[in-house]
ZADO-1210 file (C-alpha; in nm, 4 decimals, padded with zeros to 6 digits):
<atoms>
<atom x="05.9015" y="13.0747" z="12.0325" code="MET" pos="1"/>
<atom x="06.0014" y="13.2647" z="12.3441" code="GLU" pos="2"/>
<atom x="06.0491" y="13.6396" z="12.3433" code="ASP" pos="3"/>
<atom x="06.4241" y="13.6780" z="12.3937" code="LEU" pos="4"/>
<atom x="06.6370" y="13.9868" z="12.4567" code="VAL" pos="5"/>
<atom x="07.0032" y="14.0715" z="12.4438" code="GLY" pos="6"/>
<atom x="07.2059" y="14.3539" z="12.5933" code="ALA" pos="7"/>
<atom x="07.0804" y="14.6110" z="12.3401" code="ALA" pos="8"/>
<atom x="06.7175" y="14.5451" z="12.4327" code="GLU" pos="9"/>
<atom x="06.7995" y="14.5472" z="12.8033" code="ILE" pos="10"/>
<atom x="06.9636" y="14.8895" z="12.7585" code="ARG" pos="11"/>
<atom x="06.6307" y="15.0212" z="12.6323" code="ILE" pos="12"/>
<atom x="06.4321" y="14.8420" z="12.9032" code="MET" pos="13"/>
<atom x="06.6524" y="15.0109" z="13.1657" code="LEU" pos="14"/>
<atom x="06.5970" y="15.3567" z="13.0202" code="GLY" pos="15"/>
<atom x="06.8721" y="15.3756" z="12.7576" code="ASN" pos="16"/>
<atom x="07.1585" y="15.3252" z="12.9995" code="VAL" pos="17"/>
<atom x="07.5150" y="15.2772" z="12.8806" code="SER" pos="18"/>
<atom x="07.6525" y="14.9430" z="12.7607" code="ARG" pos="19"/>
<atom x="07.8829" y="14.9459" z="13.0614" code="GLN" pos="20"/>
<atom x="07.5845" y="14.9844" z="13.2974" code="ARG" pos="21"/>
<atom x="07.4032" y="14.6936" z="13.1273" code="VAL" pos="22"/>
<atom x="07.7153" y="14.4828" z="13.1763" code="ASN" pos="23"/>
<atom x="07.7240" y="14.5687" z="13.5473" code="VAL" pos="24"/>
<atom x="07.3517" y="14.4956" z="13.5915" code="VAL" pos="25"/>
<atom x="07.3471" y="14.1690" z="13.3971" code="THR" pos="26"/>
<atom x="07.6548" y="14.0390" z="13.5801" code="ASN" pos="27"/>
<atom x="07.4958" y="14.1048" z="13.9194" code="ASN" pos="28"/>
<atom x="07.4304" y="13.7812" z="14.1088" code="LYS" pos="29"/>
<atom x="07.0600" y="13.8644" z="14.1478" code="ASN" pos="30"/>
<atom x="07.0033" y="13.9179" z="13.7733" code="PHE" pos="31"/>
<atom x="06.8413" y="13.6247" z="13.5900" code="PRO" pos="32"/>
<atom x="07.0700" y="13.3717" z="13.4283" code="ASP" pos="33"/>
<atom x="07.0859" y="13.3935" z="13.0492" code="PRO" pos="34"/>
<atom x="06.9023" y="13.1294" z="12.8494" code="VAL" pos="35"/>
<atom x="07.2052" y="13.0855" z="12.6269" code="VAL" pos="36"/>
<atom x="07.5373" y="13.2509" z="12.5467" code="THR" pos="37"/>
<atom x="07.6037" y="13.2967" z="12.1767" code="LEU" pos="38"/>
<atom x="07.9028" y="13.4431" z="11.9956" code="ILE" pos="39"/>
<atom x="07.7144" y="13.7743" z="11.9866" code="MET" pos="40"/>
<atom x="07.6556" y="13.7621" z="12.3612" code="GLY" pos="41"/>
<atom x="07.4150" y="13.6468" z="12.6279" code="LYS" pos="42"/>
<atom x="07.0415" y="13.6120" z="12.5679" code="VAL" pos="43"/>
<atom x="06.7656" y="13.6282" z="12.8298" code="TRP" pos="44"/>
<atom x="06.3924" y="13.5616" z="12.8393" code="ARG" pos="45"/>
<atom x="06.2137" y="13.8971" z="12.8218" code="ARG" pos="46"/>
<atom x="05.9758" y="13.7817" z="13.0959" code="SER" pos="47"/>
<atom x="06.2677" y="13.7106" z="13.3338" code="ASP" pos="48"/>
<atom x="06.4169" y="14.0545" z="13.2720" code="VAL" pos="49"/>
<atom x="06.0789" y="14.2259" z="13.3135" code="GLU" pos="50"/>
<atom x="06.0263" y="14.0417" z="13.6435" code="LYS" pos="51"/>
<atom x="06.3710" y="14.1544" z="13.7638" code="TRP" pos="52"/>
<atom x="06.2918" y="14.5142" z="13.6650" code="ILE" pos="53"/>
<atom x="05.9598" y="14.5021" z="13.8549" code="ARG" pos="54"/>
<atom x="06.1413" y="14.3752" z="14.1653" code="GLN" pos="55"/>
<atom x="06.4568" y="14.5863" z="14.1525" code="HIS" pos="56"/>
<atom x="06.3669" y="14.8909" z="13.9423" code="ARG" pos="57"/>
<atom x="05.9882" y="14.9371" z="13.9783" code="PRO" pos="58"/>
<atom x="06.0179" y="15.2931" z="13.8472" code="ASP" pos="59"/>
<atom x="06.1008" y="15.1420" z="13.5057" code="LEU" pos="60"/>
<atom x="05.8368" y="14.8651" z="13.5042" code="ALA" pos="61"/>
<atom x="05.5787" y="14.8728" z="13.2264" code="THR" pos="62"/>
<atom x="05.2162" y="14.7824" z="13.2891" code="ASP" pos="63"/>
<atom x="05.0595" y="14.4620" z="13.1666" code="GLY" pos="64"/>
<atom x="05.3570" y="14.2485" z="13.0611" code="GLU" pos="65"/>
<atom x="05.5508" y="13.9767" z="13.2303" code="GLY" pos="66"/>
</atoms>
């Protein structure tokens, strides 16, 4: 099973930003497309989000994953 993340996990990955900021980031045209949209919201592959963070927010990138 893939490691999936939603908005709450992305908030943490981006340094505990606000829900509004996560919404802005995830709706940006260069952010990865979600794998699926559920009633609870969009879901992304963790690896896609980590790759985006390494490319666009390297100050927040963690070592060893992705």
